[in-house]
C-alpha positions in Angstrom: 86.8 4.4 -62.8 89.4 4.5 -61.1 89.9 4.4 -57.5 90.9 7.9 -57.0 88.0 8.8 -58.0 85.6 7.3 -55.5 86.9 9.0 -52.4 84.7 12.3 -53.1 82.2 10.6 -54.6 80.9 10.2 -51.3 80.1 13.6 -50.1 79.0 15.0 -54.0 76.3 12.1 -53.7 75.3 12.6 -49.8 74.8 16.1 -50.7 72.4 15.7 -53.9 70.5 13.3 -52.0 70.2 15.4 -48.9 66.8 16.8 -49.9 65.4 13.6 -50.4 66.8 12.1 -47.0 63.5 12.1 -44.9 66.0 12.1 -41.6 67.9 14.9 -43.2 64.7 16.8 -44.2 62.1 17.5 -41.8 61.8 20.0 -38.9 64.2 19.1 -36.5 67.3 20.6 -35.0 70.5 18.9 -34.8 72.8 21.3 -32.9 70.7 24.1 -32.6 70.6 24.6 -36.4 68.5 23.2 -39.2 68.9 19.4 -39.8 70.0 19.9 -43.5 72.3 23.0 -42.4 73.8 20.5 -40.3 74.3 17.6 -43.0 75.6 20.3 -45.6 78.1 21.5 -43.6 79.3 18.4 -42.7 79.7 16.7 -46.2 80.7 20.0 -47.1 83.7 19.6 -44.7 84.2 16.1 -45.5 85.4 16.6 -49.1 88.4 18.1 -47.5 89.9 15.2 -46.7 88.3 12.8 -49.8 90.1 15.4 -51.7 93.7 14.6 -49.9 92.6 10.6 -50.2 92.2 10.8 -53.9 95.2 13.1 -54.4 97.3 10.8 -52.5 96.0 7.7 -54.6 96.9 9.1 -58.0 100.2 9.9 -56.6 100.8 6.1 -55.5 99.5 5.3 -58.9 102.0 7.2 -60.4 104.6 5.9 -58.5 103.4 2.3 -59.0 103.5 3.1 -62.8 
């Protein structure tokens, strides 16, 4: 596995594990919204910087070759 594959894996893993995390899968509210909605929305938004970082790591790897 190359280093440019790692940044997008964190948001993907957070979303896959969302139903199994006990502090997310409860009946509480964060910012007035259900916890799972806030958690899922946050990690969906984090895909953009993760993909940007991944793209920059790929470009840096191509320059060094």
